[in-house]
TIMI-406468 format. One record per residue (C-alpha): residue number from 1; residue in three letters; x, y, z. Coordinates in Angstrom, 1 decimal, m for minus. Layout:
! TIMI-406468
NUM;ALA;X;Y;Z .
...
//
This chain:
! TIMI-406468
1;MET;0.0;0.0;0.0 .
2;SER;1.6;3.2;m1.1 .
3;GLU;1.3;6.3;1.0 .
4;ASP;0.8;9.6;m0.8 .
5;THR;2.2;12.2;1.6 .
6;ASP;1.0;15.0;m0.6 .
7;HIS;m2.6;14.1;0.0 .
8;PRO;m4.3;16.8;2.1 .
9;ASP;m5.7;14.4;4.6 .
10;LEU;m2.1;13.3;5.5 .
11;LYS;m0.8;16.8;6.3 .
12;SER;m0.6;17.9;9.9 .
13;ARG;m3.3;20.4;10.9 .
14;ASN;m3.8;22.8;13.8 .
15;ARG;m7.6;23.1;13.6 .
16;PRO;m9.9;21.9;15.1 .
17;LEU;m7.1;19.9;16.9 .
18;ARG;m3.4;19.9;16.6 .
19;GLU;m2.2;16.8;14.7 .
20;ASP;1.2;15.2;14.1 .
21;MET;0.4;13.1;11.0 .
22;ALA;4.0;11.7;10.7 .
23;TYR;3.6;10.2;14.2 .
24;GLN;0.0;9.1;13.3 .
25;LEU;1.3;7.2;10.3 .
26;LYS;3.8;5.4;12.5 .
27;VAL;1.1;4.4;14.9 .
28;TRP;m1.1;3.0;12.1 .
29;ARG;1.9;1.0;10.8 .
30;PHE;2.4;m0.4;14.3 .
31;GLU;m1.3;m1.3;14.6 .
32;ARG;m1.2;m3.1;11.2 .
33;VAL;1.8;m5.2;12.3 .
34;GLY;0.0;m6.0;15.5 .
35;TRP;m3.0;m7.3;13.6 .
36;TYR;m0.7;m9.5;11.5 .
37;VAL;0.8;m10.9;14.6 .
38;LEU;m2.6;m11.6;16.1 .
39;VAL;m3.7;m13.4;13.0 .
40;LEU;m0.5;m15.4;13.0 .
41;ILE;m1.1;m16.5;16.6 .
42;LEU;m4.7;m17.4;15.9 .
43;VAL;m3.6;m19.6;12.9 .
44;MET;m0.9;m21.2;15.0 .
45;ALA;m3.5;m22.0;17.8 .
46;LEU;m6.0;m23.4;15.3 .
47;GLY;m3.2;m25.6;13.8 .
48;GLY;m2.3;m27.0;17.2 .
49;VAL;0.9;m25.3;18.2 .
50;PHE;m0.3;m24.5;21.7 .
51;SER;m2.0;m27.9;22.4 .
52;ARG;m3.9;m30.6;20.5 .
53;GLY;m4.1;m30.3;16.8 .
54;LEU;m2.7;m31.0;13.4 .
55;LEU;0.8;m29.6;14.1 .
56;SER;1.0;m31.2;17.6 .
57;SER;m0.1;m34.8;16.7 .
58;ARG;2.8;m37.2;16.2 .
59;ASN;2.9;m40.8;15.2 .
60;VAL;6.4;m42.3;15.4 .
61;ARG;7.7;m45.9;15.0 .
62;SER;11.0;m47.6;15.8 .
63;ASP;13.3;m48.5;12.9 .
64;ASP;12.3;m52.1;13.1 .
65;GLY;8.6;m51.2;13.3 .
66;LYS;8.0;m53.1;16.6 .
67;VAL;7.3;m50.1;18.7 .
68;GLY;4.8;m47.3;17.7 .
69;VAL;3.8;m44.2;19.7 .
70;GLU;1.0;m41.8;19.0 .
71;TYR;1.3;m38.6;21.1 .
72;GLU;0.9;m34.9;21.3 .
73;MET;4.1;m32.8;20.9 .
74;PHE;2.7;m29.7;22.6 .
75;HIS;1.0;m29.7;26.0 .
76;ARG;m0.2;m27.1;28.5 .
77;ASN;0.9;m27.2;32.1 .
78;GLY;m1.8;m28.9;34.2 .
79;SER;m3.8;m30.4;31.2 .
80;THR;m4.1;m34.1;30.4 .
81;ASN;m3.1;m35.7;27.1 .
82;SER;m3.2;m39.2;25.9 .
83;MET;m0.4;m41.4;24.5 .
84;LYS;m0.9;m44.7;22.7 .
85;ILE;2.0;m47.2;22.6 .
86;THR;1.7;m50.3;20.4 .
87;LEU;4.2;m53.2;20.6 .
88;THR;4.6;m56.1;18.2 .
89;GLU;6.2;m59.3;19.5 .
90;ARG;5.6;m63.0;19.7 .
91;PRO;1.9;m64.0;20.2 .
92;ASN;0.7;m64.6;23.8 .
93;SER;4.0;m63.7;25.4 .
94;PRO;5.0;m61.0;28.0 .
95;VAL;6.9;m58.0;26.5 .
96;GLU;9.0;m55.5;28.4 .
97;LEU;8.5;m51.8;27.8 .
98;GLU;10.7;m49.0;29.2 .
99;LEU;9.7;m45.4;29.5 .
100;ALA;13.0;m43.5;29.9 .
101;GLY;14.4;m40.0;29.6 .
102;GLN;12.7;m36.8;30.8 .
103;LEU;9.2;m38.1;30.4 .
104;LEU;8.6;m38.7;34.2 .
105;GLU;10.3;m35.4;35.0 .
106;GLY;7.8;m33.3;33.0 .
107;PHE;4.7;m35.4;33.3 .
108;SER;2.8;m37.4;35.8 .
109;ILE;1.1;m40.6;34.7 .
110;GLU;m2.6;m40.4;35.5 .
111;THR;m3.7;m43.7;34.0 .
112;LEU;m2.3;m46.8;32.3 .
113;GLN;m4.8;m48.9;30.4 .
114;PRO;m4.8;m51.9;30.4 .
115;GLU;m2.9;m52.3;33.7 .
116;PRO;0.5;m53.8;33.1 .
117;LEU;1.3;m57.3;34.3 .
118;ARG;3.9;m55.7;36.5 .
119;SER;6.0;m52.6;36.7 .
120;ARG;9.1;m51.2;38.5 .
121;SER;11.3;m48.2;38.4 .
122;SER;14.6;m48.2;36.6 .
123;ALA;17.6;m45.9;36.6 .
124;GLN;16.4;m44.2;33.5 .
125;GLY;12.6;m44.2;34.2 .
126;MET;10.1;m47.0;34.5 .
127;LYS;9.7;m50.5;33.2 .
128;LEU;6.4;m52.1;32.4 .
129;TRP;5.5;m55.7;31.3 .
130;MET;2.6;m56.2;28.9 .
131;GLN;0.9;m59.3;27.5 .
132;THR;0.6;m59.6;23.7 .
133;ASP;m2.5;m61.0;22.2 .
134;ALA;m2.9;m63.9;19.7 .
135;ASP;m1.7;m61.6;16.9 .
136;GLY;1.4;m60.5;18.8 .
137;GLN;0.1;m57.0;19.5 .
138;ALA;0.1;m55.2;22.8 .
139;THR;m1.4;m51.7;23.2 .
140;LEU;m0.9;m49.4;26.2 .
141;TYR;m3.0;m46.2;26.6 .
142;ILE;m1.4;m43.6;28.9 .
143;THR;m2.9;m40.4;30.2 .
144;LEU;m0.2;m37.8;31.0 .
145;ARG;m0.6;m34.6;33.0 .
146;GLY;2.0;m31.9;32.3 .
147;ASP;3.6;m30.9;35.6 .
148;ALA;6.5;m28.7;34.4 .
149;VAL;7.3;m26.2;31.7 .
150;GLY;9.8;m26.5;28.9 .
151;LEU;11.2;m29.1;26.5 .
152;PHE;11.4;m32.8;27.4 .
153;ARG;13.1;m35.5;25.5 .
154;SER;12.2;m39.2;26.2 .
155;GLN;12.7;m42.7;24.8 .
156;ILE;10.4;m45.6;24.7 .
157;THR;12.1;m49.0;24.3 .
158;SER;11.0;m52.6;24.1 .
159;SER;13.5;m55.3;24.8 .
160;GLY;15.4;m56.2;21.7 .
161;THR;14.2;m53.3;19.6 .
162;ARG;15.4;m49.8;18.8 .
163;SER;14.1;m46.9;20.9 .
164;VAL;11.5;m44.4;19.8 .
165;ARG;12.5;m40.9;20.7 .
166;LEU;9.9;m38.3;21.7 .
167;VAL;10.2;m34.6;21.9 .
168;GLN;7.5;m32.8;23.9 .
169;PHE;7.0;m29.2;24.9 .
170;ILE;4.9;m28.0;27.8 .
171;PHE;3.6;m24.4;27.7 .
172;PRO;2.9;m22.5;31.0 .
//
């Protein structure tokens, strides 16, 4: 948008009020930039940058395809989000799953469904044992509550497989 400074409406006047049109033009430019920033924030929010949504949803698998995780990358402090972990192993056998890294530092686990066969803490986090079905699949649904603020890096590993790395950010 070009500005014609010779236009009579853009010249400073003294009547009926004293005006500084050069300053007024700067204020209008600043307001226009503010509107663009607000629209950008709105588009980011609708896309899921600040919580659940298209930009936040992640579906990652290990290199060998035996461990898959569906989770939200962006969280809000105090809100709950779900995580789905799928494991593929021998049919009707127990399988070990380890939640390691900073996952337990930034989140508290609200629920685990179905309940694991057993669980225990480890040096890096927590180990769970699940039972696979007749097809060799085990699925664990976890509800996480964000308890901290910042960036958290975690790994989910099953015995004998490569780890799946998660990156999650918790907003205040």
